[in-house]
C-alpha positions in Angstrom: 185.3 -16.0 139.8 185.6 -16.3 136.0 185.8 -20.1 136.4 182.5 -20.1 138.2 180.7 -17.8 135.8 182.0 -19.9 132.9 180.9 -23.1 134.5 177.4 -21.7 135.2 177.1 -20.7 131.5 178.5 -24.0 130.3 176.1 -26.0 132.5 173.2 -23.9 131.3 174.1 -24.5 127.6 174.6 -28.2 128.1 171.2 -28.5 129.7 169.7 -26.4 127.0 168.7 -23.5 129.2 168.0 -20.0 127.9 170.6 -17.6 129.3 168.5 -14.6 128.0 166.1 -15.3 130.9 168.7 -14.0 133.3 167.9 -10.4 132.3 164.5 -10.8 133.8 165.8 -11.6 137.3 164.7 -8.6 139.4 167.1 -7.7 142.2 165.9 -5.5 145.0 168.3 -2.5 145.5 170.7 -3.5 142.7 172.4 -0.2 143.1 173.6 -1.2 146.6 175.1 -4.4 145.4 176.7 -3.0 142.3 177.7 0.2 143.9 179.4 -1.4 146.9 181.3 -3.8 144.6 182.3 -1.0 142.1 183.6 1.2 144.9 185.6 -1.6 146.4 187.2 -2.4 143.0 187.9 1.3 142.4 189.5 1.7 145.8 191.7 -1.4 145.2 192.5 -0.6 141.6 193.5 3.0 141.5 196.9 3.6 143.2 195.8 7.1 144.6 192.9 5.5 146.4 195.0 2.7 147.8 196.9 5.2 149.9 193.8 7.1 151.0 191.4 4.2 151.8 191.7 2.4 155.1 190.6 -1.2 155.6 187.5 -0.2 157.6 186.1 1.6 154.5 186.4 -1.6 152.5 184.9 -3.6 155.4 181.9 -1.2 155.5 181.4 -1.5 151.7 181.6 -5.3 152.0 179.0 -5.2 154.7 176.8 -3.0 152.5 177.2 -5.6 149.7 176.0 -8.3 152.1 173.0 -6.2 153.2 172.1 -5.9 149.5 172.4 -9.7 149.1 170.2 -10.2 152.2 167.4 -8.2 150.5 167.5 -10.7 147.6 167.6 -13.9 149.7 164.7 -15.5 147.7 166.5 -15.4 144.4 168.1 -18.8 143.7 171.8 -18.8 144.2 171.9 -15.6 146.3 171.7 -17.5 149.7 175.0 -19.4 148.8 176.7 -16.1 147.7 175.5 -14.5 150.9 176.9 -17.3 153.1 180.2 -17.3 151.2 180.6 -13.5 151.3 179.7 -13.4 155.0 182.4 -16.0 155.7 184.9 -13.9 153.8 183.9 -10.7 155.7 184.3 -12.6 159.0 187.8 -13.8 158.0 188.8 -10.2 157.0 187.4 -8.6 160.1 189.0 -11.0 162.6 192.3 -10.6 160.8 192.2 -6.8 161.1 191.2 -5.9 157.6 193.2 -8.4 155.5 192.5 -11.9 154.1 195.4 -14.2 155.0 196.7 -16.5 152.3 198.2 -19.7 153.5 202.0 -19.7 153.0 202.1 -23.5 152.9 199.4 -23.6 150.2 201.1 -20.8 148.3 204.5 -22.6 148.3 202.9 -25.9 147.2 201.2 -24.1 144.3 204.0 -21.8 143.3 207.4 -23.5 143.7 209.4 -20.3 143.6 210.7 -18.8 146.8 209.7 -15.2 146.1 206.6 -13.9 147.7 204.8 -11.5 145.4 202.6 -8.6 146.2 199.1 -10.1 145.9 196.8 -7.2 146.6 195.8 -4.7 149.2 193.6 -7.1 151.1 195.7 -10.3 151.0 198.7 -11.1 153.1 200.7 -14.3 152.7 201.3 -15.7 156.2 202.1 -18.9 158.0 199.8 -18.0 160.9 196.4 -16.5 161.1 193.2 -16.5 163.1 190.7 -19.1 161.9 193.0 -20.7 159.4 190.3 -22.8 157.7 188.4 -19.8 156.4 191.3 -18.0 154.8 192.7 -18.5 151.2 194.1 -22.0 151.1 192.2 -24.0 148.5 194.1 -24.3 145.2 192.1 -23.5 142.1 194.9 -22.8 139.7 196.3 -20.2 139.5 194.5 -18.9 142.6 194.2 -19.8 146.2 190.6 -19.5 147.4 188.9 -19.5 150.7 185.9 -21.7 151.5 183.8 -18.5 151.3 185.1 -17.9 147.7 184.1 -21.5 146.8 180.6 -20.9 148.3 180.3 -17.6 146.4 181.3 -19.5 143.2 178.7 -22.2 143.8 176.1 -19.6 144.4 177.1 -17.8 141.1 176.7 -21.1 139.3 173.3 -21.7 140.9 172.3 -18.1 140.1 173.1 -18.5 136.4 171.7 -22.1 136.1 168.5 -21.9 138.1 167.5 -18.4 136.9 167.9 -19.3 133.2 164.8 -20.9 131.8 164.5 -24.2 129.9 164.4 -23.5 126.2 160.8 -23.3 125.0 159.5 -22.8 128.5 157.2 -19.8 128.9 158.5 -17.4 131.6 155.8 -15.6 133.6 157.0 -12.4 135.1 155.2 -11.3 138.2 154.3 -7.6 138.3 
């Protein structure tokens, strides 16, 4: 995701848009979106929680995140993030709580023969249900899913379209 955030900021700067306008974007239920993401990151990052949490807890948190996005459908960029996140959740649910990573794509990108541990939700595999929605698209040094790409495009849209043109007066609805 850092690539997409950086690209959104770069495009906004090239087209002389005011990034400060982004702080005026009003999300409905931001605590749902931020909370669900924060708890997912926490459960994946802290070793103690990795052993306690089960995949269904992460799936429920992902679903809550999507509900939070759905409440913000009218904000430019959010629909694309929502579609991409929904594709990712679908891939995870049909693959029993994990996101498969294409073994073929992994070996093309990383020419070594060792298969590293790549996270609690990712499994490198040569097979998987619905292979086109799993992580297989190379964006060095990562492999991304079509859902990840759509989320990234949505992030770029969110940054670019919600920043204002320099000198443009922004009217905030109350």
